[in-house]
mmCIF file of the N, C-alpha and C atoms, coordinates in Angstrom:
data_MODEL
# 
_entry.id   MODEL 
# 
loop_
_atom_site.group_PDB 
_atom_site.id 
_atom_site.type_symbol 
_atom_site.label_atom_id 
_atom_site.label_alt_id 
_atom_site.label_comp_id 
_atom_site.label_asym_id 
_atom_site.label_entity_id 
_atom_site.label_seq_id 
_atom_site.pdbx_PDB_ins_code 
_atom_site.Cartn_x 
_atom_site.Cartn_y 
_atom_site.Cartn_z 
_atom_site.occupancy 
_atom_site.B_iso_or_equiv 
_atom_site.pdbx_formal_charge 
_atom_site.auth_seq_id 
_atom_site.auth_comp_id 
_atom_site.auth_asym_id 
_atom_site.auth_atom_id 
_atom_site.pdbx_PDB_model_num 
ATOM 1   N N  . SER A 1 1  ? 41.111 -27.323 -19.157 1.00 0.00 ? 1  SER A N  1 
ATOM 2   C CA . SER A 1 1  ? 41.669 -28.786 -19.076 1.00 0.00 ? 1  SER A CA 1 
ATOM 3   C C  . SER A 1 1  ? 41.296 -29.854 -19.867 1.00 0.00 ? 1  SER A C  1 
ATOM 4   N N  . ILE A 1 2  ? 41.912 -30.990 -19.704 1.00 0.00 ? 2  ILE A N  1 
ATOM 5   C CA . ILE A 1 2  ? 41.695 -31.888 -20.598 1.00 0.00 ? 2  ILE A CA 1 
ATOM 6   C C  . ILE A 1 2  ? 40.283 -32.304 -20.387 1.00 0.00 ? 2  ILE A C  1 
ATOM 7   N N  . ASP A 1 3  ? 39.804 -32.710 -19.255 1.00 0.00 ? 3  ASP A N  1 
ATOM 8   C CA . ASP A 1 3  ? 38.467 -33.118 -19.017 1.00 0.00 ? 3  ASP A CA 1 
ATOM 9   C C  . ASP A 1 3  ? 37.323 -32.124 -19.816 1.00 0.00 ? 3  ASP A C  1 
ATOM 10  N N  . GLU A 1 4  ? 37.573 -30.640 -19.816 1.00 0.00 ? 4  GLU A N  1 
ATOM 11  C CA . GLU A 1 4  ? 36.728 -29.891 -20.244 1.00 0.00 ? 4  GLU A CA 1 
ATOM 12  C C  . GLU A 1 4  ? 36.616 -30.085 -21.814 1.00 0.00 ? 4  GLU A C  1 
ATOM 13  N N  . ILE A 1 5  ? 37.885 -30.157 -22.228 1.00 0.00 ? 5  ILE A N  1 
ATOM 14  C CA . ILE A 1 5  ? 37.931 -30.461 -23.741 1.00 0.00 ? 5  ILE A CA 1 
ATOM 15  C C  . ILE A 1 5  ? 37.115 -31.686 -24.185 1.00 0.00 ? 5  ILE A C  1 
ATOM 16  N N  . ARG A 1 6  ? 37.520 -32.769 -23.280 1.00 0.00 ? 6  ARG A N  1 
ATOM 17  C CA . ARG A 1 6  ? 36.692 -34.020 -23.708 1.00 0.00 ? 6  ARG A CA 1 
ATOM 18  C C  . ARG A 1 6  ? 35.178 -33.838 -23.539 1.00 0.00 ? 6  ARG A C  1 
ATOM 19  N N  . LYS A 1 7  ? 34.696 -33.091 -22.396 1.00 0.00 ? 7  LYS A N  1 
ATOM 20  C CA . LYS A 1 7  ? 33.327 -32.849 -22.510 1.00 0.00 ? 7  LYS A CA 1 
ATOM 21  C C  . LYS A 1 7  ? 32.686 -32.119 -23.611 1.00 0.00 ? 7  LYS A C  1 
ATOM 22  N N  . LEU A 1 8  ? 33.443 -31.002 -24.133 1.00 0.00 ? 8  LEU A N  1 
ATOM 23  C CA . LEU A 1 8  ? 32.994 -30.339 -25.153 1.00 0.00 ? 8  LEU A CA 1 
ATOM 24  C C  . LEU A 1 8  ? 32.981 -31.220 -26.509 1.00 0.00 ? 8  LEU A C  1 
ATOM 25  N N  . HIS A 1 9  ? 33.908 -32.057 -26.528 1.00 0.00 ? 9  HIS A N  1 
ATOM 26  C CA . HIS A 1 9  ? 34.112 -33.095 -27.751 1.00 0.00 ? 9  HIS A CA 1 
ATOM 27  C C  . HIS A 1 9  ? 32.839 -34.050 -27.698 1.00 0.00 ? 9  HIS A C  1 
ATOM 28  N N  . TYR A 1 10 ? 32.387 -34.480 -26.685 1.00 0.00 ? 10 TYR A N  1 
ATOM 29  C CA . TYR A 1 10 ? 31.558 -35.562 -26.463 1.00 0.00 ? 10 TYR A CA 1 
ATOM 30  C C  . TYR A 1 10 ? 30.009 -34.719 -26.724 1.00 0.00 ? 10 TYR A C  1 
ATOM 31  N N  . LYS A 1 11 ? 30.055 -33.541 -26.130 1.00 0.00 ? 11 LYS A N  1 
ATOM 32  C CA . LYS A 1 11 ? 28.974 -32.694 -26.413 1.00 0.00 ? 11 LYS A CA 1 
ATOM 33  C C  . LYS A 1 11 ? 28.506 -32.675 -27.917 1.00 0.00 ? 11 LYS A C  1 
ATOM 34  N N  . GLN A 1 12 ? 29.554 -32.182 -28.800 1.00 0.00 ? 12 GLN A N  1 
ATOM 35  C CA . GLN A 1 12 ? 29.603 -31.866 -29.901 1.00 0.00 ? 12 GLN A CA 1 
ATOM 36  C C  . GLN A 1 12 ? 29.141 -33.309 -30.838 1.00 0.00 ? 12 GLN A C  1 
ATOM 37  N N  . GLU A 1 13 ? 29.750 -34.305 -30.470 1.00 0.00 ? 13 GLU A N  1 
ATOM 38  C CA . GLU A 1 13 ? 29.459 -35.426 -31.040 1.00 0.00 ? 13 GLU A CA 1 
ATOM 39  C C  . GLU A 1 13 ? 28.176 -35.825 -30.908 1.00 0.00 ? 13 GLU A C  1 
ATOM 40  N N  . GLY A 1 14 ? 27.523 -35.944 -29.672 1.00 0.00 ? 14 GLY A N  1 
ATOM 41  C CA . GLY A 1 14 ? 26.167 -36.087 -29.312 1.00 0.00 ? 14 GLY A CA 1 
ATOM 42  C C  . GLY A 1 14 ? 25.179 -35.194 -30.189 1.00 0.00 ? 14 GLY A C  1 
ATOM 43  N N  . ARG A 1 15 ? 25.527 -34.020 -30.465 1.00 0.00 ? 15 ARG A N  1 
ATOM 44  C CA . ARG A 1 15 ? 24.766 -33.015 -31.332 1.00 0.00 ? 15 ARG A CA 1 
ATOM 45  C C  . ARG A 1 15 ? 24.683 -33.499 -32.594 1.00 0.00 ? 15 ARG A C  1 
ATOM 46  N N  . GLU A 1 16 ? 25.849 -33.891 -33.180 1.00 0.00 ? 16 GLU A N  1 
ATOM 47  C CA . GLU A 1 16 ? 25.855 -34.435 -34.476 1.00 0.00 ? 16 GLU A CA 1 
ATOM 48  C C  . GLU A 1 16 ? 25.119 -35.789 -34.718 1.00 0.00 ? 16 GLU A C  1 
ATOM 49  N N  . GLU A 1 17 ? 25.167 -36.627 -33.791 1.00 0.00 ? 17 GLU A N  1 
ATOM 50  C CA . GLU A 1 17 ? 24.429 -37.904 -33.835 1.00 0.00 ? 17 GLU A CA 1 
ATOM 51  C C  . GLU A 1 17 ? 23.066 -37.463 -33.815 1.00 0.00 ? 17 GLU A C  1 
ATOM 52  N N  . GLY A 1 18 ? 22.630 -36.502 -32.859 1.00 0.00 ? 18 GLY A N  1 
ATOM 53  C CA . GLY A 1 18 ? 21.441 -36.354 -32.968 1.00 0.00 ? 18 GLY A CA 1 
ATOM 54  C C  . GLY A 1 18 ? 20.695 -35.659 -34.201 1.00 0.00 ? 18 GLY A C  1 
ATOM 55  N N  . ARG A 1 19 ? 21.527 -34.840 -34.830 1.00 0.00 ? 19 ARG A N  1 
ATOM 56  C CA . ARG A 1 19 ? 21.075 -34.244 -36.106 1.00 0.00 ? 19 ARG A CA 1 
ATOM 57  C C  . ARG A 1 19 ? 20.897 -35.396 -37.281 1.00 0.00 ? 19 ARG A C  1 
ATOM 58  N N  . GLU A 1 20 ? 21.863 -36.422 -37.123 1.00 0.00 ? 20 GLU A N  1 
ATOM 59  C CA . GLU A 1 20 ? 21.935 -37.349 -38.125 1.00 0.00 ? 20 GLU A CA 1 
ATOM 60  C C  . GLU A 1 20 ? 20.693 -38.326 -37.904 1.00 0.00 ? 20 GLU A C  1 
ATOM 61  N N  . GLU A 1 21 ? 20.104 -38.492 -36.811 1.00 0.00 ? 21 GLU A N  1 
ATOM 62  C CA . GLU A 1 21 ? 19.039 -39.253 -36.397 1.00 0.00 ? 21 GLU A CA 1 
ATOM 63  C C  . GLU A 1 21 ? 17.827 -38.368 -36.827 1.00 0.00 ? 21 GLU A C  1 
ATOM 64  N N  . GLU A 1 22 ? 17.876 -37.180 -36.591 1.00 0.00 ? 22 GLU A N  1 
ATOM 65  C CA . GLU A 1 22 ? 16.539 -36.429 -36.906 1.00 0.00 ? 22 GLU A CA 1 
ATOM 66  C C  . GLU A 1 22 ? 16.627 -36.429 -38.523 1.00 0.00 ? 22 GLU A C  1 
ATOM 67  N N  . ARG A 1 23 ? 17.871 -36.402 -39.384 1.00 0.00 ? 23 ARG A N  1 
ATOM 68  C CA . ARG A 1 23 ? 17.647 -36.343 -40.753 1.00 0.00 ? 23 ARG A CA 1 
ATOM 69  C C  . ARG A 1 23 ? 16.994 -37.805 -41.120 1.00 0.00 ? 23 ARG A C  1 
ATOM 70  N N  . GLU A 1 24 ? 17.461 -38.773 -40.583 1.00 0.00 ? 24 GLU A N  1 
ATOM 71  C CA . GLU A 1 24 ? 16.840 -40.219 -41.052 1.00 0.00 ? 24 GLU A CA 1 
ATOM 72  C C  . GLU A 1 24 ? 15.553 -40.436 -40.845 1.00 0.00 ? 24 GLU A C  1 
ATOM 73  N N  . GLN A 1 25 ? 15.032 -39.852 -39.555 1.00 0.00 ? 25 GLN A N  1 
ATOM 74  C CA . GLN A 1 25 ? 13.576 -39.833 -39.146 1.00 0.00 ? 25 GLN A CA 1 
ATOM 75  C C  . GLN A 1 25 ? 12.826 -38.985 -40.457 1.00 0.00 ? 25 GLN A C  1 
ATOM 76  N N  . SER A 1 26 ? 13.384 -37.981 -40.666 1.00 0.00 ? 26 SER A N  1 
ATOM 77  C CA . SER A 1 26 ? 12.695 -37.120 -41.534 1.00 0.00 ? 26 SER A CA 1 
ATOM 78  C C  . SER A 1 26 ? 12.706 -37.980 -42.995 1.00 0.00 ? 26 SER A C  1 
ATOM 79  N N  . ARG A 1 27 ? 13.815 -38.566 -43.371 1.00 0.00 ? 27 ARG A N  1 
ATOM 80  C CA . ARG A 1 27 ? 13.665 -39.286 -44.616 1.00 0.00 ? 27 ARG A CA 1 
ATOM 81  C C  . ARG A 1 27 ? 12.827 -40.457 -44.695 1.00 0.00 ? 27 ARG A C  1 
ATOM 82  N N  . LEU A 1 28 ? 12.553 -41.081 -43.383 1.00 0.00 ? 28 LEU A N  1 
ATOM 83  C CA . LEU A 1 28 ? 11.826 -42.153 -43.375 1.00 0.00 ? 28 LEU A CA 1 
ATOM 84  C C  . LEU A 1 28 ? 10.275 -41.759 -43.384 1.00 0.00 ? 28 LEU A C  1 
ATOM 85  N N  . LYS A 1 29 ? 9.915  -40.517 -42.816 1.00 0.00 ? 29 LYS A N  1 
ATOM 86  C CA . LYS A 1 29 ? 8.756  -40.110 -43.157 1.00 0.00 ? 29 LYS A CA 1 
ATOM 87  C C  . LYS A 1 29 ? 8.367  -39.744 -44.446 1.00 0.00 ? 29 LYS A C  1 
ATOM 88  N N  . ASP A 1 30 ? 9.447  -39.268 -45.428 1.00 0.00 ? 30 ASP A N  1 
ATOM 89  C CA . ASP A 1 30 ? 9.236  -38.840 -46.650 1.00 0.00 ? 30 ASP A CA 1 
ATOM 90  C C  . ASP A 1 30 ? 9.070  -40.204 -47.548 1.00 0.00 ? 30 ASP A C  1 
ATOM 91  N N  . VAL A 1 31 ? 9.735  -41.347 -47.110 1.00 0.00 ? 31 VAL A N  1 
ATOM 92  C CA . VAL A 1 31 ? 9.570  -42.628 -47.560 1.00 0.00 ? 31 VAL A CA 1 
ATOM 93  C C  . VAL A 1 31 ? 8.066  -43.134 -47.556 1.00 0.00 ? 31 VAL A C  1 
ATOM 94  N N  . GLU A 1 32 ? 7.565  -42.945 -46.230 1.00 0.00 ? 32 GLU A N  1 
ATOM 95  C CA . GLU A 1 32 ? 6.133  -43.318 -46.026 1.00 0.00 ? 32 GLU A CA 1 
ATOM 96  C C  . GLU A 1 32 ? 5.300  -42.356 -46.990 1.00 0.00 ? 32 GLU A C  1 
ATOM 97  N N  . ARG A 1 33 ? 5.470  -41.076 -46.982 1.00 0.00 ? 33 ARG A N  1 
ATOM 98  C CA . ARG A 1 33 ? 4.666  -40.089 -47.945 1.00 0.00 ? 33 ARG A CA 1 
ATOM 99  C C  . ARG A 1 33 ? 4.695  -40.618 -49.467 1.00 0.00 ? 33 ARG A C  1 
ATOM 100 N N  . VAL A 1 34 ? 5.967  -40.948 -49.795 1.00 0.00 ? 34 VAL A N  1 
ATOM 101 C CA . VAL A 1 34 ? 6.163  -41.346 -51.241 1.00 0.00 ? 34 VAL A CA 1 
ATOM 102 C C  . VAL A 1 34 ? 5.304  -42.521 -51.629 1.00 0.00 ? 34 VAL A C  1 
ATOM 103 N N  . ILE A 1 35 ? 5.477  -43.513 -50.612 1.00 0.00 ? 35 ILE A N  1 
ATOM 104 C CA . ILE A 1 35 ? 4.775  -44.780 -50.852 1.00 0.00 ? 35 ILE A CA 1 
ATOM 105 C C  . ILE A 1 35 ? 3.253  -44.818 -51.074 1.00 0.00 ? 35 ILE A C  1 
ATOM 106 N N  . LYS A 1 36 ? 2.761  -43.743 -49.957 1.00 0.00 ? 36 LYS A N  1 
ATOM 107 C CA . LYS A 1 36 ? 1.233  -43.446 -50.004 1.00 0.00 ? 36 LYS A CA 1 
ATOM 108 C C  . LYS A 1 36 ? 0.656  -42.823 -51.158 1.00 0.00 ? 36 LYS A C  1 
ATOM 109 N N  . LEU A 1 37 ? 1.655  -41.987 -51.683 1.00 0.00 ? 37 LEU A N  1 
ATOM 110 C CA . LEU A 1 37 ? 1.383  -41.197 -52.880 1.00 0.00 ? 37 LEU A CA 1 
ATOM 111 C C  . LEU A 1 37 ? 1.262  -42.090 -54.146 1.00 0.00 ? 37 LEU A C  1 
ATOM 112 N N  . LEU A 1 38 ? 2.243  -42.821 -54.273 1.00 0.00 ? 38 LEU A N  1 
ATOM 113 C CA . LEU A 1 38 ? 2.383  -43.744 -55.304 1.00 0.00 ? 38 LEU A CA 1 
ATOM 114 C C  . LEU A 1 38 ? 1.134  -44.850 -55.168 1.00 0.00 ? 38 LEU A C  1 
ATOM 115 N N  . ASN A 1 39 ? 1.012  -45.287 -54.093 1.00 0.00 ? 39 ASN A N  1 
ATOM 116 C CA . ASN A 1 39 ? -0.360 -46.316 -54.036 1.00 0.00 ? 39 ASN A CA 1 
ATOM 117 C C  . ASN A 1 39 ? -1.695 -45.678 -54.301 1.00 0.00 ? 39 ASN A C  1 
ATOM 118 N N  . LYS A 1 40 ? -1.646 -44.467 -53.900 1.00 0.00 ? 40 LYS A N  1 
ATOM 119 C CA . LYS A 1 40 ? -2.923 -43.697 -54.297 1.00 0.00 ? 40 LYS A CA 1 
ATOM 120 C C  . LYS A 1 40 ? -3.181 -43.255 -55.708 1.00 0.00 ? 40 LYS A C  1 
ATOM 121 N N  . LYS A 1 41 ? -2.009 -42.946 -56.431 1.00 0.00 ? 41 LYS A N  1 
ATOM 122 C CA . LYS A 1 41 ? -1.958 -42.628 -57.775 1.00 0.00 ? 41 LYS A CA 1 
ATOM 123 C C  . LYS A 1 41 ? -2.120 -44.098 -58.679 1.00 0.00 ? 41 LYS A C  1 
ATOM 124 N N  . PHE A 1 42 ? -1.399 -44.993 -58.440 1.00 0.00 ? 42 PHE A N  1 
ATOM 125 C CA . PHE A 1 42 ? -1.260 -46.206 -59.258 1.00 0.00 ? 42 PHE A CA 1 
ATOM 126 C C  . PHE A 1 42 ? -2.041 -47.447 -58.546 1.00 0.00 ? 42 PHE A C  1 
ATOM 127 N N  . LYS A 1 43 ? -2.505 -47.322 -57.423 1.00 0.00 ? 43 LYS A N  1 
ATOM 128 C CA . LYS A 1 43 ? -3.301 -48.341 -56.812 1.00 0.00 ? 43 LYS A CA 1 
ATOM 129 C C  . LYS A 1 43 ? -2.120 -49.179 -56.303 1.00 0.00 ? 43 LYS A C  1 
ATOM 130 N N  . ASN A 1 44 ? -2.024 -50.605 -56.487 1.00 0.00 ? 44 ASN A N  1 
ATOM 131 C CA . ASN A 1 44 ? -1.232 -51.474 -55.724 1.00 0.00 ? 44 ASN A CA 1 
ATOM 132 C C  . ASN A 1 44 ? 0.314  -51.541 -56.537 1.00 0.00 ? 44 ASN A C  1 
ATOM 133 N N  . VAL A 1 45 ? 1.070  -50.867 -55.717 1.00 0.00 ? 45 VAL A N  1 
ATOM 134 C CA . VAL A 1 45 ? 2.506  -50.517 -56.502 1.00 0.00 ? 45 VAL A CA 1 
ATOM 135 C C  . VAL A 1 45 ? 3.108  -51.848 -56.086 1.00 0.00 ? 45 VAL A C  1 
ATOM 136 N N  . ASP A 1 46 ? 3.988  -52.458 -56.966 1.00 0.00 ? 46 ASP A N  1 
ATOM 137 C CA . ASP A 1 46 ? 4.857  -53.449 -56.777 1.00 0.00 ? 46 ASP A CA 1 
ATOM 138 C C  . ASP A 1 46 ? 5.687  -53.237 -55.801 1.00 0.00 ? 46 ASP A C  1 
ATOM 139 N N  . GLU A 1 47 ? 5.851  -54.383 -55.106 1.00 0.00 ? 47 GLU A N  1 
ATOM 140 C CA . GLU A 1 47 ? 6.897  -54.454 -53.909 1.00 0.00 ? 47 GLU A CA 1 
ATOM 141 C C  . GLU A 1 47 ? 8.394  -54.133 -54.272 1.00 0.00 ? 47 GLU A C  1 
ATOM 142 N N  . THR A 1 48 ? 8.856  -54.381 -55.577 1.00 0.00 ? 48 THR A N  1 
ATOM 143 C CA . THR A 1 48 ? 10.151 -53.955 -56.000 1.00 0.00 ? 48 THR A CA 1 
ATOM 144 C C  . THR A 1 48 ? 10.149 -52.446 -55.968 1.00 0.00 ? 48 THR A C  1 
ATOM 145 N N  . VAL A 1 49 ? 9.159  -51.841 -56.440 1.00 0.00 ? 49 VAL A N  1 
ATOM 146 C CA . VAL A 1 49 ? 9.072  -50.529 -56.454 1.00 0.00 ? 49 VAL A CA 1 
ATOM 147 C C  . VAL A 1 49 ? 9.242  -49.861 -55.041 1.00 0.00 ? 49 VAL A C  1 
ATOM 148 N N  . ILE A 1 50 ? 8.439  -50.273 -54.194 1.00 0.00 ? 50 ILE A N  1 
ATOM 149 C CA . ILE A 1 50 ? 8.477  -49.877 -52.856 1.00 0.00 ? 50 ILE A CA 1 
ATOM 150 C C  . ILE A 1 50 ? 9.962  -50.139 -52.193 1.00 0.00 ? 50 ILE A C  1 
ATOM 151 N N  . GLU A 1 51 ? 10.380 -51.213 -52.331 1.00 0.00 ? 51 GLU A N  1 
ATOM 152 C CA . GLU A 1 51 ? 11.939 -51.322 -51.860 1.00 0.00 ? 51 GLU A CA 1 
ATOM 153 C C  . GLU A 1 51 ? 12.877 -50.276 -52.464 1.00 0.00 ? 51 GLU A C  1 
ATOM 154 N N  . LYS A 1 52 ? 12.617 -50.108 -53.564 1.00 0.00 ? 52 LYS A N  1 
ATOM 155 C CA . LYS A 1 52 ? 13.699 -49.045 -54.308 1.00 0.00 ? 52 LYS A CA 1 
ATOM 156 C C  . LYS A 1 52 ? 13.392 -47.706 -53.654 1.00 0.00 ? 52 LYS A C  1 
ATOM 157 N N  . VAL A 1 53 ? 12.079 -47.319 -53.351 1.00 0.00 ? 53 VAL A N  1 
ATOM 158 C CA . VAL A 1 53 ? 11.841 -46.038 -52.733 1.00 0.00 ? 53 VAL A CA 1 
ATOM 159 C C  . VAL A 1 53 ? 12.497 -45.928 -51.561 1.00 0.00 ? 53 VAL A C  1 
ATOM 160 N N  . LYS A 1 54 ? 12.413 -47.086 -50.462 1.00 0.00 ? 54 LYS A N  1 
ATOM 161 C CA . LYS A 1 54 ? 13.063 -46.907 -49.317 1.00 0.00 ? 54 LYS A CA 1 
ATOM 162 C C  . LYS A 1 54 ? 14.365 -46.830 -49.284 1.00 0.00 ? 54 LYS A C  1 
ATOM 163 N N  . LEU A 1 55 ? 15.121 -47.061 -50.507 1.00 0.00 ? 55 LEU A N  1 
ATOM 164 C CA . LEU A 1 55 ? 16.607 -46.765 -50.486 1.00 0.00 ? 55 LEU A CA 1 
ATOM 165 C C  . LEU A 1 55 ? 16.949 -45.415 -50.936 1.00 0.00 ? 55 LEU A C  1 
ATOM 166 N N  . LEU A 1 56 ? 15.906 -44.563 -51.243 1.00 0.00 ? 56 LEU A N  1 
ATOM 167 C CA . LEU A 1 56 ? 16.189 -43.346 -52.058 1.00 0.00 ? 56 LEU A CA 1 
ATOM 168 C C  . LEU A 1 56 ? 16.696 -42.242 -50.841 1.00 0.00 ? 56 LEU A C  1 
ATOM 169 N N  . ASP A 1 57 ? 17.493 -41.310 -51.259 1.00 0.00 ? 57 ASP A N  1 
ATOM 170 C CA . ASP A 1 57 ? 17.885 -40.171 -50.200 1.00 0.00 ? 57 ASP A CA 1 
ATOM 171 C C  . ASP A 1 57 ? 16.807 -39.225 -50.380 1.00 0.00 ? 57 ASP A C  1 
ATOM 172 N N  . SER A 1 58 ? 17.004 -38.252 -49.355 1.00 0.00 ? 58 SER A N  1 
ATOM 173 C CA . SER A 1 58 ? 16.083 -37.207 -49.090 1.00 0.00 ? 58 SER A CA 1 
ATOM 174 C C  . SER A 1 58 ? 15.759 -36.405 -50.298 1.00 0.00 ? 58 SER A C  1 
ATOM 175 N N  . ASP A 1 59 ? 16.843 -36.031 -51.061 1.00 0.00 ? 59 ASP A N  1 
ATOM 176 C CA . ASP A 1 59 ? 16.433 -35.141 -52.285 1.00 0.00 ? 59 ASP A CA 1 
ATOM 177 C C  . ASP A 1 59 ? 15.686 -35.846 -53.382 1.00 0.00 ? 59 ASP A C  1 
ATOM 178 N N  . SER A 1 60 ? 16.013 -37.077 -53.657 1.00 0.00 ? 60 SER A N  1 
ATOM 179 C CA . SER A 1 60 ? 15.305 -37.907 -54.526 1.00 0.00 ? 60 SER A CA 1 
ATOM 180 C C  . SER A 1 60 ? 13.843 -38.061 -54.077 1.00 0.00 ? 60 SER A C  1 
ATOM 181 N N  . LEU A 1 61 ? 13.762 -38.462 -52.774 1.00 0.00 ? 61 LEU A N  1 
ATOM 182 C CA . LEU A 1 61 ? 12.297 -38.396 -52.409 1.00 0.00 ? 61 LEU A CA 1 
ATOM 183 C C  . LEU A 1 61 ? 11.442 -36.967 -52.640 1.00 0.00 ? 61 LEU A C  1 
ATOM 184 N N  . ASN A 1 62 ? 12.199 -36.052 -52.074 1.00 0.00 ? 62 ASN A N  1 
ATOM 185 C CA . ASN A 1 62 ? 11.450 -34.636 -52.240 1.00 0.00 ? 62 ASN A CA 1 
ATOM 186 C C  . ASN A 1 62 ? 11.124 -34.352 -53.674 1.00 0.00 ? 62 ASN A C  1 
ATOM 187 N N  . SER A 1 63 ? 11.811 -34.875 -54.730 1.00 0.00 ? 63 SER A N  1 
ATOM 188 C CA . SER A 1 63 ? 11.601 -34.655 -56.125 1.00 0.00 ? 63 SER A CA 1 
ATOM 189 C C  . SER A 1 63 ? 10.304 -35.475 -56.471 1.00 0.00 ? 63 SER A C  1 
ATOM 190 N N  . VAL A 1 64 ? 10.317 -36.685 -56.023 1.00 0.00 ? 64 VAL A N  1 
ATOM 191 C CA . VAL A 1 64 ? 9.096  -37.424 -56.359 1.00 0.00 ? 64 VAL A CA 1 
ATOM 192 C C  . VAL A 1 64 ? 7.896  -36.640 -55.650 1.00 0.00 ? 64 VAL A C  1 
ATOM 193 N N  . ILE A 1 65 ? 8.026  -36.233 -54.508 1.00 0.00 ? 65 ILE A N  1 
ATOM 194 C CA . ILE A 1 65 ? 6.762  -35.631 -53.896 1.00 0.00 ? 65 ILE A CA 1 
ATOM 195 C C  . ILE A 1 65 ? 6.482  -34.326 -54.717 1.00 0.00 ? 65 ILE A C  1 
ATOM 196 N N  . GLU A 1 66 ? 7.395  -33.663 -55.163 1.00 0.00 ? 66 GLU A N  1 
ATOM 197 C CA . GLU A 1 66 ? 7.147  -32.252 -55.746 1.00 0.00 ? 66 GLU A CA 1 
ATOM 198 C C  . GLU A 1 66 ? 6.688  -32.422 -57.231 1.00 0.00 ? 66 GLU A C  1 
ATOM 199 N N  . ASP A 1 67 ? 6.972  -33.835 -57.853 1.00 0.00 ? 67 ASP A N  1 
ATOM 200 C CA . ASP A 1 67 ? 6.745  -34.035 -59.187 1.00 0.00 ? 67 ASP A CA 1 
ATOM 201 C C  . ASP A 1 67 ? 5.385  -35.054 -59.309 1.00 0.00 ? 67 ASP A C  1 
ATOM 202 N N  . ILE A 1 68 ? 4.780  -35.322 -58.315 1.00 0.00 ? 68 ILE A N  1 
ATOM 203 C CA . ILE A 1 68 ? 3.872  -36.517 -58.268 1.00 0.00 ? 68 ILE A CA 1 
ATOM 204 C C  . ILE A 1 68 ? 2.718  -36.325 -59.429 1.00 0.00 ? 68 ILE A C  1 
ATOM 205 N N  . PHE A 1 69 ? 2.499  -34.952 -59.655 1.00 0.00 ? 69 PHE A N  1 
ATOM 206 C CA . PHE A 1 69 ? 1.470  -34.751 -60.578 1.00 0.00 ? 69 PHE A CA 1 
ATOM 207 C C  . PHE A 1 69 ? 1.851  -34.660 -61.924 1.00 0.00 ? 69 PHE A C  1 
ATOM 208 N N  . ASP A 1 70 ? 3.128  -34.800 -62.180 1.00 0.00 ? 70 ASP A N  1 
ATOM 209 C CA . ASP A 1 70 ? 3.891  -34.935 -63.654 1.00 0.00 ? 70 ASP A CA 1 
ATOM 210 C C  . ASP A 1 70 ? 4.243  -36.387 -63.710 1.00 0.00 ? 70 ASP A C  1 
ATOM 211 N N  . ILE A 1 71 ? 4.318  -37.156 -62.781 1.00 0.00 ? 71 ILE A N  1 
ATOM 212 C CA . ILE A 1 71 ? 4.460  -38.723 -62.963 1.00 0.00 ? 71 ILE A CA 1 
ATOM 213 C C  . ILE A 1 71 ? 3.237  -39.306 -63.621 1.00 0.00 ? 71 ILE A C  1 
ATOM 214 N N  . GLU A 1 72 ? 3.305  -39.860 -64.731 1.00 0.00 ? 72 GLU A N  1 
ATOM 215 C CA . GLU A 1 72 ? 2.109  -40.534 -65.339 1.00 0.00 ? 72 GLU A CA 1 
ATOM 216 C C  . GLU A 1 72 ? 2.080  -41.980 -65.147 1.00 0.00 ? 72 GLU A C  1 
ATOM 217 N N  . THR A 1 73 ? 3.386  -42.455 -65.291 1.00 0.00 ? 73 THR A N  1 
ATOM 218 C CA . THR A 1 73 ? 3.313  -44.150 -65.250 1.00 0.00 ? 73 THR A CA 1 
ATOM 219 C C  . THR A 1 73 ? 4.451  -44.539 -64.327 1.00 0.00 ? 73 THR A C  1 
ATOM 220 N N  . ILE A 1 74 ? 4.386  -45.609 -63.978 1.00 0.00 ? 74 ILE A N  1 
ATOM 221 C CA . ILE A 1 74 ? 5.248  -46.301 -63.002 1.00 0.00 ? 74 ILE A CA 1 
ATOM 222 C C  . ILE A 1 74 ? 6.787  -46.271 -63.653 1.00 0.00 ? 74 ILE A C  1 
ATOM 223 N N  . GLU A 1 75 ? 6.943  -46.247 -65.059 1.00 0.00 ? 75 GLU A N  1 
ATOM 224 C CA . GLU A 1 75 ? 8.115  -46.106 -65.879 1.00 0.00 ? 75 GLU A CA 1 
ATOM 225 C C  . GLU A 1 75 ? 8.595  -44.757 -65.661 1.00 0.00 ? 75 GLU A C  1 
ATOM 226 N N  . ASP A 1 76 ? 7.915  -43.573 -65.425 1.00 0.00 ? 76 ASP A N  1 
ATOM 227 C CA . ASP A 1 76 ? 8.352  -42.472 -65.331 1.00 0.00 ? 76 ASP A CA 1 
ATOM 228 C C  . ASP A 1 76 ? 9.267  -42.234 -63.978 1.00 0.00 ? 76 ASP A C  1 
ATOM 229 N N  . LEU A 1 77 ? 8.965  -43.239 -62.958 1.00 0.00 ? 77 LEU A N  1 
ATOM 230 C CA . LEU A 1 77 ? 9.910  -43.296 -61.776 1.00 0.00 ? 77 LEU A CA 1 
ATOM 231 C C  . LEU A 1 77 ? 11.423 -43.609 -62.020 1.00 0.00 ? 77 LEU A C  1 
ATOM 232 N N  . LYS A 1 78 ? 11.518 -44.148 -63.185 1.00 0.00 ? 78 LYS A N  1 
ATOM 233 C CA . LYS A 1 78 ? 13.047 -44.545 -63.430 1.00 0.00 ? 78 LYS A CA 1 
ATOM 234 C C  . LYS A 1 78 ? 14.039 -43.076 -63.197 1.00 0.00 ? 78 LYS A C  1 
ATOM 235 N N  . ARG A 1 79 ? 13.554 -42.148 -63.686 1.00 0.00 ? 79 ARG A N  1 
ATOM 236 C CA . ARG A 1 79 ? 14.379 -40.989 -63.565 1.00 0.00 ? 79 ARG A CA 1 
ATOM 237 C C  . ARG A 1 79 ? 14.613 -40.349 -62.238 1.00 0.00 ? 79 ARG A C  1 
ATOM 238 N N  . TYR A 1 80 ? 13.924 -41.161 -61.241 1.00 0.00 ? 80 TYR A N  1 
ATOM 239 C CA . TYR A 1 80 ? 14.199 -40.743 -59.766 1.00 0.00 ? 80 TYR A CA 1 
ATOM 240 C C  . TYR A 1 80 ? 15.127 -42.001 -59.151 1.00 0.00 ? 80 TYR A C  1 
ATOM 241 N N  . GLY A 1 81 ? 15.341 -42.974 -60.031 1.00 0.00 ? 81 GLY A N  1 
ATOM 242 C CA . GLY A 1 81 ? 16.284 -43.961 -59.394 1.00 0.00 ? 81 GLY A CA 1 
ATOM 243 C C  . GLY A 1 81 ? 15.490 -45.019 -58.809 1.00 0.00 ? 81 GLY A C  1 
ATOM 244 N N  . ILE A 1 82 ? 14.195 -45.071 -59.337 1.00 0.00 ? 82 ILE A N  1 
ATOM 245 C CA . ILE A 1 82 ? 13.147 -46.247 -58.730 1.00 0.00 ? 82 ILE A CA 1 
ATOM 246 C C  . ILE A 1 82 ? 13.012 -47.194 -59.719 1.00 0.00 ? 82 ILE A C  1 
# 
């Protein structure tokens, strides 16, 4: 019936929204992690750098986390879009 189709549609829509929300929560945790790592490595990181970190996607954030030992200067962050 049409009601069953609607229920399935809204159920699927709810799952997609839930997944999207989970991805954003994960991204925000990565943002926090990158900011902590950068502050630990470079001490007081400039606010403009922090604002750029907040705009990065998950892939870029994970690249910074993976490469943190290879990043030697704040200038090196440019290759990650920071």
